[in-house]
DRENMAR-201015 format. One line per field, with one value per residue (C-alpha): residue number from 1; residue in three letters; y, x, z. Coordinates in Angstrom, 3 decimals. Layout:
N
pos = NUM  ...
code = Ala  ...
yy = Y  ...
xx = X  ...
zz = Z  ...
This chain:
433
pos = 1  2  3  4  5  6  7  8  9  10  11  12  13  14  15  16  17  18  19  20  21  22  23  24  25  26  27  28  29  30  31  32  33  34  35  36  37  38  39  40  41  42  43  44  45  46  47  48  49  50  51  52  53  54  55  56  57  58  59  60  61  62  63  64  65  66  67  68  69  70  71  72  73  74  75  76  77  78  79  80  81  82  83  84  85  86  87  88  89  90  91  92  93  94  95  96  97  98  99  100  101  102  103  104  105  106  107  108  109  110  111  112  113  114  115  116  117  118  119  120  121  122  123  124  125  126  127  128  129  130  131  132  133  134  135  136  137  138  139  140  141  142  143  144  145  146  147  148  149  150  151  152  153  154  155  156  157  158  159  160  161  162  163  164  165  166  167  168  169  170  171  172  173  174  175  176  177  178  179  180  181  182  183  184  185  186  187  188  189  190  191  192  193  194  195  196  197  198  199  200  201  202  203  204  205  206  207  208  209  210  211  212  213  214  215  216  217  218  219  220  221  222  223  224  225  226  227  228  229  230  231  232  233  234  235  236  237  238  239  240  241  242  243  244  245  246  247  248  249  250  251  252  253  254  255  256  257  258  259  260  261  262  263  264  265  266  267  268  269  270  271  272  273  274  275  276  277  278  279  280  281  282  283  284  285  286  287  288  289  290  291  292  293  294  295  296  297  298  299  300  301  302  303  304  305  306  307  308  309  310  311  312  313  314  315  316  317  318  319  320  321  322  323  324  325  326  327  328  329  330  331  332  333  334  335  336  337  338  339  340  341  342  343  344  345  346  347  348  349  350  351  352  353  354  355  356  357  358  359  360  361  362  363  364  365  366  367  368  369  370  371  372  373  374  375  376  377  378  379  380  381  382  383  384  385  386  387  388  389  390  391  392  393  394  395  396  397  398  399  400  401  402  403  404  405  406  407  408  409  410  411  412  413  414  415  416  417  418  419  420  421  422  423  424  425  426  427  428  429  430  431  432  433
code = Met  Gly  Gln  Thr  Leu  Thr  Glu  Lys  Ile  Leu  Ala  Arg  Gly  Ala  Gly  Arg  Glu  Thr  Val  Thr  Pro  Gly  Glu  Thr  Ile  Trp  Val  Gln  Ala  Asp  Leu  Leu  Met  Thr  His  Asp  Val  Phe  Gly  Pro  Glu  Val  Phe  Arg  Ile  Phe  Glu  Arg  Glu  Phe  Gly  Ala  Asn  Ala  Ala  Ala  Trp  Asp  Arg  Asp  Lys  Val  Ile  Val  Ile  Pro  Asp  His  Tyr  Ile  Phe  Thr  Glu  Asp  Pro  Leu  Ala  Arg  Arg  Asn  Ile  Asp  Val  Leu  Ser  Gly  Phe  Val  Glu  Lys  His  Gly  Ile  Thr  His  Phe  Phe  Lys  Pro  Gly  Thr  Pro  Asn  Tyr  Lys  Gly  Val  Cys  His  Val  Thr  Leu  Ala  Ser  Glu  Gly  Phe  Asn  Gln  Pro  Gly  Gly  Ile  Leu  Phe  Gly  Thr  Asp  Ser  His  Thr  Cys  Thr  Ser  Gly  Ala  Phe  Gly  Met  Phe  Ala  Thr  Gly  Ile  Gly  Asn  Thr  Asp  Gly  Ala  Phe  Ile  Leu  Gly  Thr  Gly  Lys  Gln  Trp  Leu  Lys  Val  Pro  Glu  Thr  Met  Arg  Phe  Asp  Phe  Glu  Gly  Pro  Leu  Pro  Pro  Tyr  Leu  Met  Ala  Lys  Asp  Leu  Ile  Leu  Arg  Val  Ile  Gly  Asp  Ile  Gly  Cys  Asp  Gly  Ala  Ala  Tyr  Arg  Ala  Met  Glu  Phe  Gly  Gly  Asp  Gly  Ile  Val  Ser  Leu  Ser  Met  Glu  Glu  Arg  Met  Thr  Leu  Cys  Asn  Met  Val  Ile  Glu  Ala  Gly  Gly  Lys  Asn  Gly  Ile  Val  Ala  Ala  Asp  Ala  Lys  Thr  Glu  Ala  Tyr  Met  Arg  Glu  Arg  Gly  Lys  Thr  Val  Arg  Glu  Phe  Leu  Thr  Pro  Asp  Ala  Asp  Ala  Ala  Tyr  His  Ser  Arg  Arg  Thr  Tyr  Val  Ser  Ala  Asp  Leu  Ala  Pro  Gly  Val  Ala  Lys  Pro  His  Ser  Pro  Asp  Asn  Tyr  Ala  Glu  Ala  Arg  Ser  Leu  Gly  Asp  Val  Thr  Leu  Asp  Arg  Cys  Tyr  Ile  Gly  Ser  Cys  Thr  Gly  Gly  Lys  Ile  Glu  Asp  Phe  Thr  Ala  Ala  Ala  Arg  Ile  Leu  Ala  Gly  Arg  Arg  Val  Ala  Ile  Asp  Thr  Phe  Val  Val  Pro  Ala  Thr  Thr  Asp  Val  Glu  Arg  Ala  Leu  Lys  Thr  Thr  Ala  Val  Asp  Gly  Val  Ala  Leu  Leu  Asp  Ile  Phe  Thr  Glu  Ala  Gly  Cys  Arg  Val  Gly  Pro  Pro  Ser  Cys  Gly  Ala  Cys  Leu  Gly  Gly  Pro  Leu  Asp  Thr  Phe  Gly  Arg  Ala  Thr  Asp  Thr  Gln  Lys  Val  Leu  Ser  Thr  Thr  Asn  Arg  Asn  Phe  Pro  Gly  Arg  Met  Gly  Ala  Arg  Ser  Ala  Glu  Val  Phe  Leu  Ala  Ser  Pro  Leu  Thr  Val  Ala  Ala  Ser  Ala  Leu  Thr  Gly  Arg  Val  Thr  Asp  Pro  Arg  Glu  Phe  Leu  Lys  His
yy = 13.076  15.773  14.761  15.471  17.078  14.271  12.801  16.616  16.422  12.930  13.805  16.563  14.828  11.982  14.617  13.756  15.474  13.017  9.727  7.287  5.567  2.276  2.461  2.602  5.695  7.014  10.567  12.996  13.931  17.826  16.818  13.626  13.901  11.577  11.629  9.919  6.890  5.340  7.920  5.784  2.702  4.668  6.026  2.201  0.986  4.196  3.525  0.133  0.025  3.281  3.184  4.767  7.961  8.057  11.459  12.308  13.012  16.556  17.611  20.748  18.658  16.498  17.303  15.627  16.223  14.354  14.879  11.256  10.337  13.311  14.031  10.362  9.095  5.409  4.739  3.327  6.385  8.688  6.575  7.625  11.087  10.181  8.312  11.117  13.563  11.601  11.004  14.594  15.479  13.276  13.628  17.561  17.369  20.832  20.952  19.259  20.216  18.905  18.440  20.532  23.375  26.559  25.060  22.481  22.631  19.870  17.763  16.839  17.460  21.042  21.776  21.061  23.728  26.515  26.396  26.939  23.673  22.568  23.705  23.314  21.268  19.634  15.682  14.912  11.838  11.237  7.860  8.869  7.694  11.200  12.937  13.220  16.150  18.560  17.730  20.730  22.948  21.617  19.208  15.509  13.962  10.460  8.101  5.244  3.004  2.890  1.131  3.555  6.587  5.124  4.752  8.151  9.600  7.992  9.064  11.498  9.149  7.371  4.349  4.414  3.280  6.274  6.209  6.549  9.636  9.889  13.274  14.811  18.175  20.336  22.713  25.863  27.277  25.799  26.610  27.637  24.595  22.146  21.760  19.930  17.160  16.705  16.613  14.250  11.503  11.918  10.883  7.807  6.683  6.784  4.948  3.156  2.649  0.945  2.815  4.827  2.090  3.062  6.088  9.895  11.712  15.267  17.861  20.565  22.900  26.353  24.465  23.741  27.085  28.764  26.428  28.192  26.323  25.056  23.378  22.010  20.450  18.484  17.727  15.775  14.436  11.901  10.523  7.476  6.343  5.774  4.030  7.083  7.548  10.827  13.669  17.159  20.324  22.916  25.694  29.088  32.750  31.404  28.996  31.768  34.146  31.421  30.987  34.583  35.120  32.584  34.235  31.729  32.202  29.877  28.546  27.348  27.035  23.312  22.426  19.510  19.680  19.960  16.716  14.787  11.372  10.354  7.076  7.999  11.469  12.563  15.918  16.898  19.910  21.576  22.714  19.418  17.893  17.852  17.655  13.765  11.333  8.185  5.334  2.954  1.236  2.283  5.794  4.816  3.662  7.045  8.650  12.170  13.586  14.466  10.918  9.551  11.857  8.894  8.283  9.334  10.528  9.678  12.279  14.776  15.508  18.132  17.974  16.045  17.242  16.673  18.876  20.867  23.723  26.995  27.363  24.119  25.785  28.877  26.747  24.911  28.369  29.503  26.955  27.000  30.542  31.700  27.850  24.881  21.352  18.596  16.063  15.804  17.457  18.312  20.575  19.716  22.146  20.324  23.007  25.185  28.341  27.206  27.219  30.682  31.773  30.484  33.399  36.001  34.672  35.816  34.696  38.109  39.655  36.634  34.786  31.381  30.050  32.028  30.439  26.989  27.479  29.285  26.293  23.696  21.979  20.461  22.173  19.773  20.413  20.695  17.466  14.000  13.509  10.951  10.422  7.227  6.060  5.624  4.694  3.956  7.259  9.503  12.385  11.570  7.847  6.136  3.766  0.778  1.435  4.788  6.564  9.467  11.736  12.870  15.524  12.895  10.633  6.896  5.078  1.715  -0.596  0.664  3.614  6.095  3.793  1.138  -1.428  -1.403  1.946  3.262  6.416  8.408  10.939  14.149  17.713  20.511  22.258  18.807  17.749  21.158  20.836  17.183  18.296  20.821  17.958  14.698  13.265  13.341  16.456  18.367  21.647  23.337  23.123  25.554  27.802  28.733  32.542
xx = -44.988  -45.514  -45.264  -48.475  -48.008  -47.042  -44.330  -42.601  -42.653  -41.010  -38.467  -37.369  -36.860  -35.102  -32.722  -34.171  -35.906  -38.772  -40.063  -42.153  -45.587  -44.085  -40.529  -39.288  -36.914  -35.294  -36.690  -35.124  -37.721  -38.241  -40.349  -41.101  -44.295  -45.266  -47.612  -48.190  -49.773  -46.904  -44.110  -42.681  -42.322  -40.514  -38.520  -37.805  -36.982  -34.568  -32.682  -32.616  -31.174  -29.299  -28.136  -29.296  -27.034  -27.553  -28.471  -31.667  -30.901  -32.293  -33.966  -35.287  -36.924  -39.037  -41.967  -43.714  -47.365  -48.890  -53.026  -54.652  -54.833  -53.843  -57.148  -57.071  -56.139  -55.490  -51.784  -50.545  -51.372  -50.017  -46.839  -46.778  -46.271  -43.432  -41.809  -42.000  -40.819  -37.581  -36.754  -37.346  -34.872  -32.514  -32.149  -32.979  -35.880  -36.898  -40.537  -42.344  -45.879  -46.205  -49.783  -49.924  -47.678  -48.235  -46.640  -49.562  -51.550  -53.896  -54.682  -51.302  -52.625  -53.969  -51.057  -48.805  -50.720  -51.086  -47.797  -46.512  -44.887  -46.357  -44.275  -45.357  -43.451  -42.095  -42.526  -43.607  -44.053  -46.265  -46.965  -50.740  -52.821  -54.161  -50.971  -52.315  -54.207  -51.121  -51.719  -53.859  -50.346  -49.229  -46.828  -46.576  -47.860  -48.471  -48.500  -46.219  -45.485  -43.560  -40.184  -40.511  -40.795  -37.570  -35.513  -36.558  -35.720  -32.134  -31.681  -33.667  -34.922  -37.250  -37.624  -41.085  -43.084  -44.080  -47.814  -49.979  -52.281  -56.218  -57.248  -60.832  -61.897  -64.519  -66.305  -67.960  -67.812  -69.629  -73.136  -73.471  -74.839  -71.865  -68.673  -65.422  -66.686  -69.533  -66.714  -65.014  -67.822  -69.051  -65.778  -65.227  -68.844  -68.364  -64.767  -64.940  -62.661  -60.073  -60.835  -57.749  -55.204  -51.604  -52.732  -51.816  -55.409  -55.071  -57.902  -58.291  -60.992  -62.252  -64.197  -60.797  -59.493  -62.564  -62.137  -60.142  -56.859  -59.082  -61.836  -58.546  -57.192  -60.654  -60.605  -56.956  -57.768  -60.066  -58.175  -56.849  -60.503  -60.213  -57.549  -55.083  -51.189  -51.723  -54.147  -52.844  -54.034  -51.595  -50.425  -51.678  -52.166  -54.198  -51.612  -48.930  -51.370  -52.151  -48.267  -47.391  -49.869  -47.517  -44.307  -43.492  -42.754  -43.434  -40.109  -41.818  -45.182  -45.255  -48.273  -48.729  -48.094  -50.870  -49.842  -49.255  -50.193  -52.994  -54.254  -57.972  -59.845  -63.208  -65.275  -68.021  -70.201  -70.255  -73.775  -75.230  -74.037  -75.623  -75.124  -73.593  -73.644  -71.823  -73.821  -72.458  -69.945  -68.144  -66.822  -67.952  -71.225  -72.938  -76.096  -77.415  -78.435  -81.934  -82.848  -81.942  -84.653  -86.259  -82.896  -83.037  -80.029  -78.845  -75.713  -74.175  -70.278  -68.412  -64.875  -61.528  -58.568  -61.374  -64.204  -62.451  -61.411  -62.591  -64.116  -65.997  -67.341  -68.586  -70.402  -71.847  -72.700  -74.868  -77.148  -77.256  -77.180  -80.378  -81.834  -81.622  -80.321  -82.675  -79.947  -76.482  -74.136  -70.388  -68.219  -64.672  -61.829  -59.001  -56.332  -56.052  -55.771  -59.216  -60.038  -59.308  -60.720  -64.257  -64.376  -63.066  -65.076  -68.325  -71.555  -73.884  -72.028  -72.373  -69.278  -69.230  -68.611  -71.794  -73.997  -72.543  -73.338  -76.686  -77.561  -77.118  -73.673  -71.104  -67.686  -64.903  -60.701  -58.678  -57.612  -58.665  -61.496  -63.993  -62.683  -61.004  -62.604  -59.196  -59.008  -62.243  -62.457  -61.764  -64.185  -67.060  -67.031  -69.843  -72.095  -74.218  -77.110  -76.141  -76.613  -74.101  -73.663  -69.970  -67.886  -64.964  -63.467  -63.999  -67.391  -65.774  -67.282  -65.893  -64.414  -65.848  -66.046  -68.744  -68.653  -72.444  -72.910  -73.699  -71.705  -72.538  -70.493  -71.396  -70.189  -70.378  -73.539  -75.387  -75.020  -75.585  -79.006  -79.210  -78.601  -81.391  -83.901  -82.398  -82.662  -80.352  -81.407  -80.188  -78.773  -80.919  -83.923  -82.350  -80.513  -83.370  -82.689
zz = -30.980  -27.466  -23.875  -21.338  -18.303  -16.098  -18.517  -18.854  -14.853  -14.892  -17.573  -15.564  -12.742  -14.135  -15.981  -19.550  -22.218  -22.649  -21.302  -22.753  -20.803  -19.626  -19.101  -15.567  -14.343  -11.604  -10.630  -8.030  -5.218  -4.391  -1.176  1.289  3.285  6.044  8.815  12.232  10.769  8.668  9.676  12.643  10.520  7.680  10.160  11.435  8.278  7.497  10.580  9.668  6.351  6.453  10.089  13.390  12.982  9.024  7.961  5.708  2.117  2.956  5.900  4.578  1.916  4.544  6.061  8.898  9.803  12.165  11.785  11.821  15.650  17.146  19.209  21.161  24.366  22.650  23.932  20.562  18.382  21.098  21.155  17.327  17.884  20.654  17.907  15.120  17.880  18.905  15.299  13.921  16.645  16.603  12.431  12.495  10.300  9.716  8.872  11.898  12.761  16.185  17.660  20.992  19.726  18.108  14.677  14.765  11.447  10.507  7.572  5.687  2.232  3.086  4.941  2.157  0.265  2.604  3.815  0.132  -0.190  -3.657  -6.413  -9.882  -11.829  -8.983  -7.585  -4.379  -2.735  0.590  2.682  2.038  -0.769  -0.974  -1.675  -4.899  -3.957  -4.665  -8.171  -8.060  -8.424  -11.530  -9.719  -9.873  -6.462  -5.220  -2.803  -1.538  1.051  4.008  1.976  -0.633  1.665  3.855  0.471  -0.315  3.109  2.511  -1.157  -2.538  -5.421  -6.320  -9.237  -10.887  -14.253  -16.318  -16.281  -19.351  -19.092  -19.267  -20.012  -18.926  -20.630  -18.880  -21.028  -19.395  -16.070  -13.111  -12.425  -8.809  -7.370  -8.517  -6.894  -8.273  -5.743  -8.149  -11.152  -9.728  -8.616  -12.028  -13.542  -11.060  -11.635  -15.537  -15.249  -12.135  -9.213  -11.226  -14.541  -14.188  -12.613  -12.488  -15.128  -14.722  -14.824  -16.223  -16.121  -18.615  -20.282  -19.526  -16.495  -14.539  -15.499  -13.465  -10.614  -7.615  -6.268  -3.056  -5.861  -7.926  -4.656  -4.445  -7.935  -7.761  -4.141  -5.339  -8.234  -6.563  -5.769  -9.477  -9.234  -10.686  -9.864  -9.935  -10.813  -12.461  -13.607  -15.279  -13.052  -14.238  -13.030  -9.825  -8.963  -9.096  -7.176  -4.495  -3.981  -4.102  -1.173  0.610  0.051  -2.710  -6.301  -9.463  -10.774  -14.074  -15.901  -17.636  -19.940  -21.880  -25.376  -28.107  -29.963  -26.664  -26.825  -24.349  -23.245  -23.596  -23.623  -22.101  -22.651  -20.250  -20.664  -16.837  -17.015  -18.262  -15.232  -11.721  -8.120  -7.499  -5.006  -4.046  -2.569  -0.115  -0.148  -2.797  -4.607  -8.175  -6.861  -8.652  -8.804  -9.244  -5.771  -6.702  -7.421  -3.855  -2.045  -0.448  1.483  4.929  6.999  10.520  10.131  7.854  8.039  6.599  6.845  5.969  2.941  0.501  2.256  5.047  3.307  3.958  0.583  1.276  4.517  2.410  0.080  3.020  4.919  1.626  2.177  6.412  6.785  8.496  8.810  11.452  10.611  10.918  11.849  13.585  11.373  12.219  11.257  11.132  9.635  7.747  9.607  12.408  9.361  8.222  11.840  12.424  8.778  10.068  12.529  9.801  6.657  6.554  3.831  4.103  6.892  8.925  10.177  9.137  12.461  13.908  10.901  11.869  15.382  15.266  12.555  15.278  14.054  16.156  15.151  16.187  16.074  13.210  12.111  9.806  12.322  11.473  7.806  8.559  11.793  13.649  17.307  19.237  20.697  17.773  17.098  15.320  15.253  13.061  14.951  14.271  11.282  11.045  7.388  6.852  4.062  4.318  2.140  2.793  0.142  0.719  1.668  2.078  4.957  8.215  6.617  9.171  12.084  12.257  9.469  9.480  8.714  5.361  4.192  1.283  -0.243  -1.693  -2.013  0.756  -0.919  -1.273  2.420  3.630  1.816  3.170  6.492  6.701  5.320  6.970  3.506  0.683  -1.160  -4.170  -3.324  -5.802  -3.519  -1.785  -4.418  -6.613  -6.130
């Protein structure tokens, strides 16, 4: 019996020819990522267990990316940055993207991709549940807890159970009104928030092949919302081109075997799908956007690791160009690179930044922003009774601020269209020509 893509990568990491779902193995990590929320505790546990002067397993393979609470005066959040800085300096960690310096980037998951850290066939562990984003590059990428992070920091190894794999195929390229966010919201709606619990979610078909790398990142980013251990798309020529632009080469191209054994398989026809929305208060509370036209909104938000990449903003700008928003609309780039690209990327000859400002949007600094609420003065905190349509990944009570706020999730196209009308709006209303 053949191997799925996740099984092949884990077998390589374990130094074996094959692995079997359900068995527990030791694997060698290629990268460890942490940020300002969990990094201080990872470092505290590491020094407690390995010794205050112990060396990290490989200081070149540890990546520290503050991004969650960086634009706040909250003293405890700011203390976390100081803890990270002290540990990085003491232990000689190579990759530290410190806020307030030219090296600062922004959201960790987008930074990992844009800086060329994601290597097809590699194994990435990160102390953030959306580490699964990097599976878009054909690697095994998953979130871990602080104790596991400390252990990997000291040894470079991790003990894990080989997950079963669920296969999702999309036939046909996406119509212009659909984005990867629509695909993953539909999948989560179909299988539920626990439908992929501790399973790999492998995506394929010519519909997935047609997606850009950033769209594949959106797809893999949200597998955790279905309980997935990891999401993965096989690396291909697009992956190689993306990495080549960043001065990297692909070491190997792994693909699932034709006779691989899957837990289950689902096939979708891309042209049959519609723009989707996850209603409060769960990512699996799915509905088609066109069925929610009577839902009035107070705010729209375009940003985060899921929806704050340059292609997300380009899509939104297609809708907003030459128009004015009807409600408060926030645009928050994921990284400093994306922030700069807003000035140089154009739709019909007009820079994205100009399109957003002329449309009446409020542009914020690159970071996780309002995606998880954060300290009391974090940018974009939602207030009581607000209905928010967002490109983010979670809509649990309190996720973006006040617990009474109602958060709806959708693609950048749907959020932009809704910003113009003040109600949940199918983007096809603005993409008829």
